[in-house]
SERO-4910 file (N, C-alpha, C, O; in steps of 0.05 Angstrom, whole numbers):
BEGIN
 pado doro    nc1    nc2    nc3   cac1   cac2   cac3    cc1    cc2    cc3    oc1    oc2    oc3
  Met    A     15    -24      0      0     -4      1     16     26      2     31     29     21
  Ser    A     13     48    -19     28     67    -22     25     84      3      5     81     17
  Ala    A     43    103      9     40    123     32     20    143     22     21    150     -1
  Pro    A      0    152     38    -18    176     30     -4    200     25     15    206     39
  Thr    A    -13    216      7      1    236     -3    -14    263      3    -36    261     15
  Val    A     -5    289     -3    -17    317      6    -44    317     -9    -64    326      2
  Tyr    A    -46    306    -35    -68    303    -49    -92    289    -36   -115    295    -38
  Asp    A    -81    266    -21   -105    248    -12   -115    265     15   -139    265     20
  Val    A    -95    279     33   -108    287     56   -122    314     40   -143    320     51
  Ala    A   -117    328     21   -138    353      9   -158    339      1   -178    355     -1
  Glu    A   -165    317     -5   -188    308    -21   -206    297      2   -231    295      1
  Gln    A   -192    289     23   -211    278     48   -221    302     61   -244    304     69
  Ala    A   -203    321     63   -214    343     81   -230    365     64   -241    384     75
  Gly    A   -229    360     38   -249    379     19   -232    407     20   -243    428     25
  Val    A   -208    406     17   -192    436     14   -167    431    -10   -161    410    -22
  Ser    A   -158    454    -10   -140    453    -36   -114    443    -22   -111    439      3
  Ile    A    -94    438    -42    -71    426    -33    -52    449    -21    -33    443     -6
  Ala    A    -56    473    -27    -41    494    -13    -50    502     16    -36    514     32
  Thr    A    -77    492     20    -86    498     47    -75    480     63    -68    487     85
  Val    A    -72    454     55    -60    434     69    -27    440     76    -19    435     99
  Ser    A    -12    450     56     10    459     62     15    478     82     34    478     97
  Arg    A     -8    499     82     -4    521    100    -10    509    129      3    515    149
  Val    A    -30    491    129    -30    484    155    -10    471    171    -12    471    195
  Tyr    A     11    459    157     36    451    166     53    472    166     66    475    186
  Arg    A     57    491    148     74    508    147     70    533    165     88    544    177
  Asn    A     45    542    165     40    565    175     12    562    186     -7    572    174
  Pro    A      9    548    211    -19    540    219    -36    562    228    -61    560    227
  Glu    A    -24    586    239    -40    606    242    -53    622    221    -66    642    225
  Ser    A    -47    613    196    -53    632    174    -81    613    166    -94    621    147
  Val    A    -89    592    177   -114    577    167   -132    580    189   -124    582    212
  Arg    A   -155    582    182   -180    580    203   -183    559    221   -181    536    211
  Ala    A   -186    561    241   -184    538    265   -199    509    257   -190    486    261
  Gly    A   -226    516    243   -244    496    234   -228    481    209   -229    457    206
  Thr    A   -218    494    196   -206    482    167   -182    469    178   -177    445    174
  Arg    A   -165    484    193   -141    468    204   -146    442    216   -132    422    210
  Glu    A   -167    441    234   -175    415    249   -183    395    229   -178    371    232
  Arg    A   -197    405    210   -207    383    187   -186    368    169   -188    344    162
  Val    A   -166    387    162   -145    375    154   -126    359    169   -114    341    157
  Met    A   -120    364    200   -108    349    218   -123    322    223   -111    302    230
  Val    A   -149    322    219   -168    295    221   -161    277    201   -155    253    206
  Ala    A   -161    288    179   -160    278    154   -130    264    151   -128    242    142
  Ala    A   -106    280    160    -83    268    157    -82    245    176    -71    224    168
  Arg    A    -93    248    204    -91    225    222   -101    202    214    -91    181    221
  Thr    A   -125    203    196   -140    181    191   -127    169    171   -127    145    171
  Leu    A   -112    182    152    -97    171    131    -69    164    138    -54    152    122
  Gly    A    -63    172    162    -33    163    168    -14    181    153      8    171    148
  Tyr    A    -18    204    147     -1    222    132     23    230    144     20    236    168
  Val    A     45    233    135     70    243    148     75    262    124     77    257    100
  Pro    A     77    292    139     82    314    119    110    318    109    126    303    120
  Ser    A    120    334     90    139    335     80    145    319     59    143    295     64
  Gly    A    152    327     34    153    317     13    168    290     11    160    272     -3
  Ser    A    190    290     28    208    264     30    201    244     42    215    224     40
  Ala    A    173    245     59    164    224     68    154    205     51    151    182     60
  Arg    A    148    212     27    135    200      5    152    174     -2    140    153     -7
  Gly    A    181    177     -1    199    161    -11    211    144     13    228    128      7
  Leu    A    202    146     38    213    129     61    211    100     55    230     86     63
  Ala    A    194     91     44    193     64     43    210     48     26    214     24     28
  Ser    A    222     68      5    244     55    -13    266     65    -10    283     54    -24
  Arg    A    273     83      5    299     95     10    307    103     37    288    102     53
  Thr    A    326    108     46    338    119     71    350    142     71    361    147     50
  Thr    A    351    156     87    360    188     87    387    185    106    403    203    101
  Arg    A    396    168    124    415    160    136    417    185    156    438    196    160
  Val    A    391    194    168    387    216    190    371    203    209    353    189    201
  Leu    A    375    207    231    357    202    253    347    228    265    362    248    265
  Gly    A    320    228    275    309    253    288    311    251    320    312    229    331
  Leu    A    310    275    335    305    278    360    291    300    366    301    322    359
  Cys    A    265    299    379    246    319    384    246    325    413    235    309    429
  Phe    A    257    346    420    265    354    448    251    383    457    254    402    442
  Pro    A    238    385    476    233    410    486    256    427    492    277    417    499
  Asp    A    254    452    492    274    469    498    277    477    526    264    496    536
  Tyr    A    295    461    539    301    463    568    321    483    577    335    481    597
  Ala    A    322    502    559    348    526    567    343    534    594    320    538    603
  Asp    A    361    537    605    364    554    634    379    579    627    402    576    621
  Pro    A    369    603    629    385    628    624    398    630    642    419    641    634
  Asp    A    398    625    670    422    627    693    446    612    681    468    622    686
  Ala    A    445    594    668    465    574    660    479    584    636    504    585    635
  Glu    A    461    592    614    470    602    592    485    628    593    502    633    577
  Asp    A    476    649    616    492    672    620    518    674    638    531    694    644
  Ala    A    521    643    647    546    645    666    569    651    645    568    646    620
  Asp    A    590    662    659    615    676    647    635    649    649    644    641    670
  Gly    A    641    636    623    657    616    617    684    623    603    698    606    593
  Asp    A    690    652    604    709    662    592    736    666    611    758    671    601
  Thr    A    730    663    636    751    673    658    765    643    669    752    622    667
  Asp    A    786    642    677    804    624    686    791    605    708    797    582    712
  Asp    A    773    621    721    763    607    745    733    603    742    719    592    760
  Gly    A    720    613    716    694    608    711    687    583    698    705    570    686
  Pro    A    662    575    700    658    546    689    658    549    658    647    567    646
  Gly    A    672    527    647    674    526    619    644    513    603    625    507    617
  Glu    A    644    511    581    624    497    565    618    471    576    595    466    581
  Ser    A    638    453    580    629    427    591    619    428    620    603    410    627
  Glu    A    625    445    634    612    445    660    585    453    658    567    445    673
  Leu    A    582    472    637    547    477    639    533    460    622    510    465    615
  Met    A    543    441    616    523    419    599    496    411    616    499    405    639
  Leu    A    473    412    606    450    408    623    439    381    615    452    366    601
  Tyr    A    417    377    625    405    351    617    400    342    587    405    319    579
  Ser    A    389    362    572    381    358    545    412    360    530    414    346    511
  Asp    A    430    372    535    453    372    526    469    348    525    480    340    504
  Glu    A    471    335    551    483    311    556    466    285    535    479    267    525
  Ile    A    441    287    532    430    266    516    437    272    487    445    254    473
  Ile    A    434    295    477    442    302    451    468    294    442    472    281    422
  Arg    A    488    302    458    516    292    454    517    259    449    527    247    430
  Gly    A    504    250    471    507    220    468    495    211    443    508    194    429
  Met    A    469    221    435    458    214    414    474    216    388    476    198    372
  Glu    A    486    241    385    500    248    363    525    231    360    531    223    338
  Arg    A    541    224    383    562    205    379    556    182    373    573    173    357
  Ala    A    539    167    378    527    143    370    519    140    344    527    121    329
  Ala    A    504    160    336    494    160    307    515    165    286    515    155    264
  Arg    A    538    186    296    558    185    274    579    162    276    596    159    259
  Arg    A    577    143    297    590    118    297    577     97    279    589     77    272
  Arg    A    552    103    273    536     81    254    530     95    226    519     83    208
  Gly    A    539    119    225    540    132    198    514    146    191    504    149    169
  Tyr    A    504    153    214    481    170    214    482    204    223    499    212    239
  Ala    A    468    217    213    469    248    220    448    247    238    434    226    237
  Leu    A    443    265    255    418    272    273    409    301    272    423    321    273
  Leu    A    384    300    269    366    324    261    349    330    287    332    315    296
  Ile    A    356    355    296    342    359    322    323    381    323    330    402    313
  Ala    A    298    378    334    279    401    336    275    405    368    260    392    382
  Ala    A    290    422    375    292    428    407    275    458    414    285    475    428
  Ser    A    247    458    402    235    481    407    204    478    403    195    472    381
  Leu    A    191    482    421    161    478    419    149    503    412    127    506    421
  Ala    A    159    521    400    149    547    398    126    553    372    110    571    370
  Gln    A    131    534    356    109    531    333     88    510    334     72    505    316
  Gly    A     89    497    360     72    476    362     80    449    361    100    446    348
  Pro    A     72    428    371     79    399    365     74    389    341     89    371    333
  Glu    A     53    398    325     46    387    297     69    394    283     79    378    268
  Asn    A     80    423    286    100    433    267    126    418    269    142    413    251
  Leu    A    129    410    299    155    398    304    154    370    287    172    364    271
  Val    A    133    356    292    134    330    279    133    331    248    141    312    233
  Ala    A    123    354    240    122    357    211    153    362    196    163    354    175
  Glu    A    160    376    212    190    385    207    213    359    206    230    356    189
  Val    A    209    344    227    229    325    234    223    295    220    239    283    205
  Ala    A    199    288    227    190    256    217    193    253    188    199    230    179
  Gly    A    187    277    168    186    270    139    211    272    131    213    275    107
  Arg    A    233    270    145    263    279    139    279    260    145    301    259    132
  Val    A    273    238    166    293    217    179    283    189    177    260    182    173
  Asp    A    303    174    181    292    148    182    287    133    209    280    109    207
  Gly    A    289    144    231    277    141    255    279    167    275    295    185    273
  Phe    A    257    162    294    250    183    306    256    178    339    242    160    350
  Ala    A    272    190    353    270    189    384    256    219    394    259    241    382
  Val    A    242    215    416    223    234    425    219    235    451    209    213    459
  Leu    A    222    254    472    221    256    499    191    252    503    174    260    488
  Ala    A    188    239    526    160    239    537    146    261    541    157    279    553
  Gln    A    118    264    534    103    285    535    109    311    520     99    333    527
  Thr    A    126    306    499    137    326    476    116    330    455    107    352    446
  Val    A    109    304    448     87    304    422     60    293    429     58    273    443
  Pro    A     42    303    420     16    289    425     11    261    415     16    256    392
  Val    A      0    242    431     -3    211    428     -9    207    398      3    191    384
  Gly    A    -29    225    390    -44    217    364    -21    222    344    -17    206    327
  Asp    A     -8    244    347     15    246    326     34    223    327     44    214    306
  Leu    A     40    214    353     60    196    352     52    171    343     68    155    335
  Glu    A     25    165    342     12    140    331     22    138    301     33    120    289
  Ile    A     12    170    288     14    171    258     44    161    248     48    143    233
  Ile    A     64    177    259     91    174    256    103    143    259    118    132    243
  Ala    A     93    132    282    106    103    282     91     80    264     96     56    264
  Arg    A     68     94    246     62     74    221     82     73    204     84     54    188
  Arg    A    102     97    204    119    101    179    151     97    189    167     88    173
  Leu    A    158    103    213    182    101    222    184     89    248    165     87    262
  Pro    A    208     81    255    216     74    281    215     94    302    228    115    300
  Val    A    201     89    323    198    114    342    207    100    370    197     79    378
  Val    A    226    115    383    240    109    412    223    129    430    216    151    422
  Met    A    217    120    453    206    142    472    230    144    493    243    125    502
  Leu    A    232    168    498    255    171    517    244    181    544    225    196    541
  Ala    A    253    175    570    247    182    591    221    177    600    203    177    582
  Gly    A    214    173    622    187    176    632    173    147    627    183    135    608
  Pro    A    154    134    639    137    111    634    122    122    604    116    145    599
  Arg    A    120     98    588     98    102    569     72    113    577     61    104    598
  Glu    A     62    135    559     42    152    572     14    137    564     -4    141    580
  Asp    A     11    124    548    -11    111    536    -10     82    523      8     76    507
  Ala    A    -28     66    529    -32     35    520    -25     36    495     -8     19    488
  Ser    A    -35     55    476    -32     58    449      0     55    445      6     40    426
  Leu    A     18     67    459     43     69    457     57     47    456     79     47    445
  Asp    A     45     24    471     62      1    484     78    -16    463     93    -33    471
  His    A     74    -11    433     91    -25    414    114    -11    410    131    -22    397
  Leu    A    118     17    420    139     30    414    166     21    434    163     12    456
  Asp    A    189     23    424    209     17    441    214     41    462    208     64    454
  His    A    223     36    489    225     54    509    248     55    524    260     34    527
  Ile    A    258     78    534    281     80    550    273     97    573    263    119    569
  Glu    A    279     89    597    280    110    625    297    104    641    306     81    639
  Val    A    306    117    660    321    111    681    304    106    708    280    110    712
  Ala    A    323     97    726    305     88    752    300    112    765    316    116    783
  Asn    A    282    132    763    276    153    774    268    144    804    281    152    824
  Phe    A    247    128    806    238    123    837    260    109    851    263    116    874
  Asp    A    274     91    842    295     79    858    313     96    866    320     95    890
  Gly    A    325    114    849    338    136    857    332    156    877    347    160    895
  Glu    A    311    166    875    302    180    892    294    167    923    299    179    944
  Leu    A    284    147    922    283    128    945    307    127    961    308    134    985
  Ala    A    330    116    944    351    115    958    364    138    970    376    136    992
  Leu    A    363    163    953    371    188    962    359    199    989    372    208   1008
  Thr    A    330    195    988    318    205   1007    321    188   1038    321    198   1061
  Arg    A    323    162   1031    333    139   1055    357    152   1060    358    155   1084
  His    A    381    162   1048    401    168   1055    403    190   1077    417    190   1097
  Leu    A    384    212   1069    381    234   1083    366    226   1109    376    237   1129
  Ile    A    349    213   1112    331    204   1134    347    179   1155    344    179   1179
  Val    A    360    162   1143    376    142   1159    400    150   1165    406    150   1189
  Asp    A    418    159   1148    447    165   1151    448    194   1166    462    197   1186
  His    A    433    217   1155    436    237   1172    413    245   1191    412    268   1200
  Gly    A    395    226   1197    375    231   1218    354    255   1207    340    266   1224
  Leu    A    352    262   1187    330    285   1180    300    276   1182    296    256   1168
  Arg    A    284    283   1193    258    279   1196    241    298   1183    218    291   1179
  Arg    A    247    325   1174    228    342   1166    244    353   1138    262    370   1134
  Leu    A    230    336   1120    242    344   1092    223    354   1072    202    341   1071
  Ala    A    226    374   1055    213    384   1031    218    375   1009    242    375   1003
  Phe    A    201    367    991    207    362    962    195    389    942    173    399    942
  Val    A    213    393    928    208    416    908    205    403    877    225    401    863
  Gly    A    181    395    870    177    379    843    177    398    825    180    422    829
  Ser    A    173    383    797    164    400    770    138    400    769    123    398    788
  Thr    A    132    404    743    102    406    736     89    379    737    101    358    732
  Pro    A     62    379    742     52    351    741     53    335    713     48    311    711
  Asp    A     59    349    695     54    334    666     83    320    663     88    309    641
  Ser    A    105    321    686    128    310    676    131    283    692    131    281    716
  Pro    A    133    259    672    133    236    687    157    231    705    154    224    728
  Asp    A    180    234    693    202    231    710    203    244    739    212    234    758
  Gly    A    189    272    738    189    285    765    169    275    784    174    276    808
  Glu    A    142    262    773    127    249    790    139    220    795    129    208    815
  Ala    A    157    209    783    166    183    794    187    193    818    190    181    840
  Arg    A    197    207    813    216    219    833    204    224    857    212    213    877
  Phe    A    183    242    857    169    243    885    155    218    894    155    215    918
  Arg    A    144    201    880    138    174    891    162    156    904    159    140    922
  Gly    A    181    162    894    205    149    908    208    168    937    206    157    958
  Phe    A    211    192    937    207    205    959    187    197    980    194    193   1004
  Gln    A    166    196    974    142    186    991    148    156    997    143    148   1020
  Ala    A    158    141    980    167    115    990    184    115   1015    176    103   1035
  Ala    A    206    128   1015    224    133   1036    215    140   1059    229    134   1079
  His    A    189    155   1064    177    167   1084    160    141   1093    163    133   1116
  Arg    A    146    129   1079    131    110   1083    148     88   1101    140     78   1122
  Glu    A    172     82   1086    186     62   1096    201     66   1122    208     47   1135
  Ala    A    208     92   1129    218     98   1155    195    109   1176    201    121   1196
  Gly    A    172    104   1168    147    102   1188    143    135   1191    132    143   1211
  Leu    A    151    153   1172    145    181   1173    121    190   1160    112    175   1142
  Arg    A    110    209   1166     84    218   1151     89    222   1125    107    237   1117
  Val    A     73    208   1109     79    207   1076     63    233   1068     40    237   1076
  Pro    A     78    251   1051     67    276   1038     52    271   1017     62    255   1001
  Glu    A     28    281   1010      7    275    991     18    286    966     15    275    945
  Arg    A     33    309    971     39    325    943     68    337    950     79    334    972
  Pro    A     80    348    930     99    367    934     97    391    948     76    405    946
  Asp    A    118    399    965    112    424    977    112    445    962     99    465    969
  Val    A    128    446    939    128    467    915    127    453    890    137    430    889
  Arg    A    116    464    872    121    455    844    134    479    826    124    501    828
  Ala    A    155    474    809    164    496    798    177    484    769    179    460    765
  Glu    A    184    502    751    201    498    728    230    488    734    241    492    756
  Leu    A    242    476    714    265    461    724    290    480    717    309    473    703
  Thr    A    288    505    729    312    521    726    319    534    752    304    534    772
  Gln    A    346    547    749    357    558    773    338    582    785    335    583    810
  Ala    A    327    599    769    314    616    780    285    606    798    276    618    817
  Glu    A    275    583    786    257    576    804    265    558    826    248    552    843
  Gly    A    289    550    827    300    540    852    305    560    874    300    554    897
  Arg    A    314    583    865    315    604    884    289    615    896    287    620    920
  Arg    A    270    617    879    243    627    886    229    602    905    215    608    925
  Ala    A    234    579    898    223    559    912    233    556    943    218    554    963
  Val    A    260    556    943    272    552    971    265    582    988    264    582   1013
  Gly    A    261    601    975    258    627    988    231    626   1003    227    635   1026
  Gly    A    212    613    983    186    614    995    181    589   1020    164    591   1039
  Leu    A    199    568   1014    192    548   1037    208    561   1064    201    554   1086
  Leu    A    227    577   1062    239    589   1086    220    616   1098    224    626   1120
  Ala    A    202    623   1081    188    646   1092    165    637   1102    153    653   1116
  Thr    A    151    613   1099    129    603   1110    137    595   1139    160    588   1147
  Gly    A    109    598   1158    109    596   1184    114    566   1191    115    549   1174
  Gly    A    116    561   1219    118    530   1227    146    523   1225    163    540   1226
  Asp    A    151    494   1222    177    483   1230    192    488   1201    181    480   1181
  Arg    A    212    499   1200    232    500   1174    239    471   1170    244    455   1189
  Pro    A    240    464   1143    248    435   1135    284    436   1143    298    456   1144
  Glu    A    291    411   1148    316    408   1157    330    398   1129    354    395   1130
  Gly    A    317    394   1107    330    387   1086    309    391   1059    285    386   1062
  Val    A    318    399   1036    302    403   1011    311    385    988    334    387    981
  Val    A    296    367    977    300    350    961    288    360    932    264    361    928
  Phe    A    307    367    914    294    383    888    294    363    866    310    344    867
  Ala    A    275    365    846    268    341    827    289    345    806    289    326    789
  Asn    A    309    367    802    330    366    786    354    383    799    351    397    819
  Asp    A    379    380    787    397    395    797    401    428    796    409    443    813
  Gln    A    390    434    765    387    463    762    372    480    783    381    502    790
  Met    A    347    468    796    333    480    818    355    479    840    358    499    855
  Ala    A    369    460    843    381    458    871    407    478    867    415    488    888
  Val    A    418    483    847    436    497    841    427    528    847    441    544    861
  Gly    A    405    535    836    393    561    843    387    565    869    390    587    878
  Ala    A    378    542    885    369    544    911    395    550    932    394    564    953
  Leu    A    418    537    921    444    546    941    450    570    933    459    583    951
  Thr    A    449    583    912    454    614    912    438    633    935    448    648    952
  Glu    A    410    627    930    390    642    949    396    636    980    394    654    997
  Leu    A    403    613    986    407    606   1015    432    621   1022    434    633   1043
  Arg    A    456    622   1001    475    638   1011    472    663   1014    486    676   1030
  Arg    A    453    674    998    450    701    998    431    710   1027    434    731   1039
  Leu    A    412    691   1034    400    691   1058    417    685   1085    404    686   1106
  Gly    A    442    678   1086    457    668   1102    448    644   1119    449    642   1143
  Val    A    438    627   1101    431    597   1112    455    581   1105    465    582   1083
  Arg    A    464    567   1126    488    549   1117    483    523   1108    470    507   1122
  Val    A    491    517   1088    489    487   1080    515    470   1083    536    480   1074
  Pro    A    515    447   1095    491    435   1103    483    437   1135    467    422   1145
  Glu    A    496    458   1149    493    458   1175    466    467   1183    456    459   1205
  Asp    A    453    482   1167    427    496   1175    404    479   1155    380    475   1160
  Leu    A    415    473   1135    393    459   1117    408    443   1099    428    454   1091
  Ala    A    401    416   1089    411    402   1073    396    406   1043    372    407   1041
  Val    A    410    407   1024    402    408    995    412    386    979    435    378    981
  Val    A    392    375    961    396    349    942    381    352    918    359    362    916
  Gly    A    397    344    898    381    347    871    383    320    856    389    298    865
  Phe    A    377    327    833    382    299    814    384    303    789    371    321    779
  Asp    A    400    289    774    407    289    747    436    284    745    444    268    729
  Gly    A    454    300    764    482    299    757    499    317    736    523    315    730
  Ile    A    484    333    728    499    352    713    526    361    724    529    360    748
  Pro    A    546    369    709    571    375    718    574    401    732    595    405    742
  Leu    A    556    419    733    555    442    745    550    434    779    557    448    797
  Gly    A    537    413    782    534    406    809    562    405    829    564    411    853
  Gln    A    582    395    810    606    393    822    622    415    829    641    413    844
  Leu    A    611    441    814    627    467    819    615    484    836    626    504    845
  Val    A    591    478    844    580    496    865    587    498    895    601    479    902
  Ala    A    583    513    912    596    513    942    571    514    954    554    531    947
  Pro    A    566    493    976    580    463    969    576    448    949    555    450    936
  Ala    A    594    432    942    582    412    922    558    394    928    554    384    951
  Leu    A    539    390    905    515    378    906    511    351    907    515    337    887
  Thr    A    504    342    931    491    315    931    470    308    910    455    327    905
  Thr    A    465    288    899    449    284    879    448    253    866    464    236    871
  Val    A    430    252    854    426    227    834    432    226    805    418    238    789
  Arg    A    455    211    797    469    215    775    452    195    756    451    171    760
  Gln    A    440    207    738    428    192    714    445    188    692    460    207    686
  Pro    A    446    163    675    464    166    654    456    181    630    444    168    613
  Met    A    459    203    627    447    218    606    454    216    577    437    218    559
  Arg    A    476    211    575    494    205    551    483    182    541    474    180    518
  Arg    A    482    163    560    479    132    554    446    132    543    438    114    529
  Leu    A    428    152    551    399    151    545    399    158    516    382    146    502
  Gly    A    418    178    504    418    188    479    434    162    461    426    157    439
  Glu    A    452    149    471    468    129    458    448    101    456    449     87    435
  Lys    A    433     95    474    412     74    476    388     81    455    373     65    445
  Ala    A    388    106    451    362    109    433    373    101    404    360     89    387
  Val    A    396    111    401    405    108    374    411     76    365    408     67    342
  Glu    A    419     64    388    418     33    386    391     23    380    389      9    361
  Leu    A    372     29    393    343     17    388    331     25    364    315     11    352
  Leu    A    339     53    353    326     60    326    345     43    301    336     34    280
  Val    A    367     41    309    383     26    285    374     -5    284    372    -15    262
  Ala    A    369    -18    307    358    -45    308    330    -48    298    325    -69    286
  Arg    A    316    -34    301    287    -31    296    287    -23    261    267    -27    247
  Leu    A    305    -14    253    308     -5    225    314    -35    206    307    -42    184
  Glu    A    333    -46    227    336    -70    216    314    -93    218    311   -110    201
  Asp    A    302    -90    237    281   -115    239    255    -97    250    255    -87    273
  Arg    A    234    -93    234    211    -74    243    193    -92    255    176    -81    270
  Arg    A    192   -116    252    175   -137    265    184   -148    291    170   -166    300
  Ala    A    207   -138    307    216   -150    331    196   -142    352    183   -122    348
  Glu    A    194   -153    374    181   -147    397    186   -119    405    208   -111    397
  Pro    A    173   -101    418    184    -73    431    205    -83    452    206   -106    461
  Val    A    221    -61    459    239    -65    479    231    -38    496    222    -16    490
  Ser    A    239    -51    522    236    -30    542    261    -30    564    267    -51    577
  Val    A    271    -10    565    296    -10    577    294     10    604    283     32    603
  Val    A    307      0    626    308     21    652    341     21    657    355      1    661
  Leu    A    352     47    657    380     45    658    382     52    686    364     65    697
  Pro    A    405     42    702    410     50    733    421     74    736    433     86    719
  Val    A    416     82    759    430    112    764    445    107    789    446     84    798
  Ser    A    459    128    802    478    129    827    472    150    841    473    173    831
  Val    A    466    145    864    470    164    886    502    179    894    520    167    906
  Ile    A    503    205    885    530    216    892    530    236    915    520    259    914
  Arg    A    542    224    938    544    238    962    564    261    960    586    255    951
  Arg    A    560    283    968    574    308    970    569    326    996    553    322   1014
  Arg    A    585    347    993    579    369   1019    554    373   1021    547    373   1045
  Ser    A    534    378   1002    508    397   1007    490    374   1024    467    382   1028
  Cys    A    495    353   1034    477    339   1048    490    333   1072    479    318   1089
  Gly    A    518    343   1077    537    331   1097    556    314   1097    571    310   1115
  Cys    A    556    303   1071    577    277   1070    602    291   1059    602    314   1051
  Lys    A    625    274   1059    650    283   1045    643    276   1017    625    260   1011
  Asp    A    662    293    996    650    297    972    663    263    956    682    250    964
  Gly    A    648    260    938    659    235    921    652    207    926    664    189    915
  Asn    A    630    202    946    624    179    952    600    167    928    584    183    917
  Thr    A    600    144    925    581    136    903    568    111    909    583     92    917
  Asp    A    536    107    907    527     82    911    508     79    882    494     96    873
  Ser    A    512     55    872    495     51    849    473     39    860    473     25    880
  Val    A    449     46    842    424     41    849    411     28    823    405     42    804
  Met    A    406      1    824    394    -11    805    361    -13    803    351    -14    826
  His    A    345    -14    786    320    -16    781    309    -42    797    319    -64    794
  Ser    A    291    -37    813    282    -57    828    261    -76    813    251    -95    824
***
């Protein structure tokens, strides 16, 4: 069966070919009702936009795609890396940078290029249109592209889901990679409770639509349950995953009445780094007055004072594994779907009261 074309979509939707093209290239120029009619027709037919999609059944592009939201942190980007004592580019690598680097290197080793769409500014439909029609395989971060659009792409291309659990039963046929978020946060929180004797811990989480952030909070809850402590129903604060939000969150926690927490567990390192800056400004000593821990293991966590205790996830390995699964799927489209959980490590440093450099590996339970 031949792949559906722009002509098929236009006929099904009752519009011109030019209108279909505008829906994908400049959606705001098309009335909402017409735009929806075109998208319904495209989904029904399994149409992948971009003219190169038509030839995917008979040829390869030697290009892999990565669809990633833009997680840029202005505080990290504005850091001065030009001085001898300032952090350089490698120290400022963030979560998305590390995954991209791992995927680029693995793709190059196998003779592929990598096409990255790292912004949702024009909407997820445009992202999919831009990437999926130009590549042989497609890696996408969880919650980045609507389920319906992923189902369309997966009819034509191998798709690998990165991070977080599968979002929908209809995506169970896709290959999937995540890290041991729950187990890592459980081990880290257990360390604070058991080894440091902390009983009043606050959790600063990400937005509710982050599957990784929610898994980490469940690990935090499990450590409290295990220790016989009151189990919090929800994070104390929810915030975006930036240093500025970390500063705001910790300032708000300390400004509230009642018992001050003995430690704060952040859903990622960037927030924790921002919190350390704000605590220093407020004259709060870390870890003497307040323990601070993060999650991810970005290089910047080693450079702040005190060095940040965290859960290191294998970010580059995530990118490398995505390429491995895509290439394997290109070689055998009928193989059973693969689901991989990568282990993490608890890195104990000064921000929780430990000496720097101790590492505990955490495997998926």
